C-alpha positions in Angstrom: 0.0 0.0 0.0 2.8 2.4 0.9 4.6 1.6 -2.4 1.4 2.3 -4.3 0.9 5.6 -2.5 4.5 6.6 -3.0 4.4 5.9 -6.7 1.2 7.8 -7.3 2.5 10.7 -5.2 5.7 11.0 -7.1 3.9 10.7 -10.4 1.4 13.4 -9.5 4.2 15.6 -8.2 6.1 15.5 -11.5 2.9 16.2 -13.4 1.7 19.2 -11.4 5.0 20.9 -10.7 5.8 21.9 -14.3 2.2 23.1 -14.7 2.4 25.3 -11.6 5.8 26.6 -12.5 4.6 27.6 -16.0 1.4 29.2 -14.7 3.2 31.2 -12.0 5.9 32.2 -14.6 3.3 33.6 -17.0 1.5 35.4 -14.2 4.8 36.8 -12.9 5.9 38.0 -16.4 2.6 39.6 -17.0 2.7 41.4 -13.6 6.2 42.7 -14.2 5.5 43.9 -17.7 2.2 45.4 -16.8 3.7 47.2 -13.8 6.5 48.6 -15.9 4.3 49.7 -18.9 1.3 51.1 -17.0 3.0 54.4 -16.1 4.1 54.8 -19.7 0.6 54.2 -21.1 -0.8 56.7 -18.5 1.5 59.3 -20.0 0.5 58.3 -23.6 -3.2 58.4 -22.9 -3.1 61.4 -20.5 -3.4 61.7 -16.7 -6.6 60.3 -15.3 -7.3 58.2 -18.3 -7.6 54.4 -18.3 -5.6 52.4 -20.8 -7.6 50.0 -22.9 -8.3 46.6 -21.3 -5.9 43.9 -22.5 -3.1 46.2 -23.4 -0.9 44.7 -20.7 -1.5 41.2 -22.2 -0.7 42.4 -25.7 2.5 44.1 -24.4 3.5 40.8 -22.7 2.9 38.8 -25.9 4.9 41.4 -27.9 7.8 41.2 -25.4 7.9 37.4 -25.5 7.8 37.5 -29.3 10.7 40.0 -29.3 12.7 37.7 -27.1 12.0 34.9 -29.5 13.3 36.9 -32.4 16.4 37.8 -30.5 17.0 34.2 -29.4 16.9 33.0 -33.0 19.5 35.6 -34.0 23.2 34.6 -33.9 24.2 37.6 -31.9 21.2 37.3 -29.7 22.0 33.6 -29.0 25.5 34.6 -27.8 24.1 37.4 -25.6 21.5 35.2 -24.0 23.9 32.3 -23.6 26.3 34.6 -21.7 23.6 36.0 -19.5 22.3 32.5 -18.8 25.9 31.4 -17.9 26.1 34.1 -15.3 22.7 33.2 -13.9 23.5 29.5 -13.7 26.3 30.3 -11.3 23.6 31.1 -8.6 23.1 27.8 -6.8 19.4 28.1 -6.1 18.6 29.5 -9.5 20.6 26.7 -11.2 18.7 24.0 -9.2 15.3 25.2 -10.4 16.1 26.7 -13.8 18.1 23.9 -15.4 15.6 21.0 -15.0 12.6 23.2 -16.0 14.5 24.4 -19.1 15.5 20.9 -20.1 11.9 19.8 -19.7 10.5 22.7 -21.8 13.2 22.3 -24.5 12.5 18.6 -24.8 9.2 19.4 -26.5 10.7 21.8 -29.0 11.4 20.1 -32.4 13.8 22.9 -33.3 16.0 22.3 -30.3 19.1 20.2 -30.6 18.4 18.2 -27.5 14.6 18.0 -28.0 12.4 15.3 -29.4 13.5 14.7 -33.0 10.9 12.4 -34.5 8.1 10.0 -33.5 9.3 6.4 -33.4 7.8 3.0 -33.1 10.0 0.2 -31.9 9.0 -3.5 -31.8 10.1 -5.5 -28.8 9.6 -9.1 -27.9 8.3 -8.3 -24.4 6.0 -5.4 -24.9 5.2 -5.4 -28.6 5.3 -2.0 -30.3 6.5 0.9 -28.2 5.5 4.4 -29.2 8.0 7.1 -28.3 10.2 10.0 -29.4 13.7 9.9 -30.9 16.1 11.7 -28.7 19.6 10.7 -29.9 21.4 8.8 -32.7 24.8 7.3 -31.9 27.0 4.4 -32.8 28.8 1.7 -30.8 32.1 0.2 -32.0 33.0 -3.3 -30.9 35.5 -5.8 -32.4 35.9 -3.6 -35.5 32.2 -3.5 -36.1 30.1 -0.3 -35.9 26.5 -0.5 -35.0 24.1 2.4 -35.4 21.8 2.8 -32.4 19.0 5.2 -31.4 17.7 6.3 -28.0 13.9 6.5 -27.8 12.1 8.1 -24.9 8.9 6.2 -24.2 6.6 8.2 -21.9 4.7 6.2 -19.3 2.8 9.0 -17.6 1.7 12.4 -19.0 5.0 12.8 -21.0 7.1 13.8 -17.9 8.1 10.3 -16.8 9.2 7.5 -19.1 11.7 4.9 -20.1 14.8 5.1 -22.3 14.9 2.4 -24.9 18.1 1.7 -26.8 17.7 -0.3 -30.0 19.3 -0.7 -33.5 18.2 1.9 -35.9 17.0 -0.7 -38.4 14.5 -1.9 -35.8 12.8 1.4 -35.7 9.7 2.4 -37.6 9.2 6.2 -38.2 5.5 6.9 -38.8 4.4 10.0 -40.7 3.5 11.8 -37.5 5.0 15.1 -36.3 6.3 15.5 -32.8 3.3 17.8 -32.0 0.9 15.1 -33.2 2.8 12.5 -31.2 2.5 14.5 -28.0 -1.3 14.8 -28.6 -1.4 11.0 -29.0 0.0 10.5 -25.5 -2.2 13.2 -24.0 -5.3 11.5 -25.4 -4.3 8.0 -24.5 -3.8 7.0 -28.1 -7.3 8.1 -29.3 -5.8 10.5 -31.8 -3.8 7.9 -33.6 -4.5 7.8 -37.3 -6.2 4.7 -38.6 -3.4 4.1 -41.0 0.3 4.9 -40.6 3.0 5.2 -43.3 6.7 4.9 -42.9 8.4 8.3 -43.1 11.8 7.6 -44.8 13.1 11.1 -44.6 15.9 11.5 -42.1 16.0 15.0 -40.7 18.7 14.2 -38.1 21.5 12.8 -40.3 20.4 14.2 -43.6 20.0 10.9 -45.3 16.9 9.6 -47.1 
């Protein structure tokens, strides 16, 4: 009974913590931006006037988009990387920020360390496993090189899962995007297409 309670508690903890952190982060960002821009808007619209409702939200969205534009720029990436390096030297900040960032980046297809593609791997014990390609690598042994892949197979709401290592030729790459794959897990498989096709394009290594 204690083991069952412990497992459910840990599972629920890892499900709810990222949601709470994301919600509080959005509320905090909105509060900071709205607090900084309200005096400016009062000057623009005149003393005693009330800025239009929703202006703070639009400002927050514009700020986030601006940061995204800067983050995709070469110089912007260097600047943000340097600032992040300084912030990661703070022990408490590093403990909270690093895991949350890795979790968020994992769901970004454009990120180098995120989910690359949707994968189906056939195993003798569990049948077909549905997961996400996270890494391609090779193992050299006795003069022979074997191409392997690492597949993350979620077991609970995407945040917990198993890492399956298998030969690349044993993997089946369905024509499903990462976003669609995430939706499949969130719906318990109900959004799976009735027919899957093998996607032979290789976005990771550039082969086809």
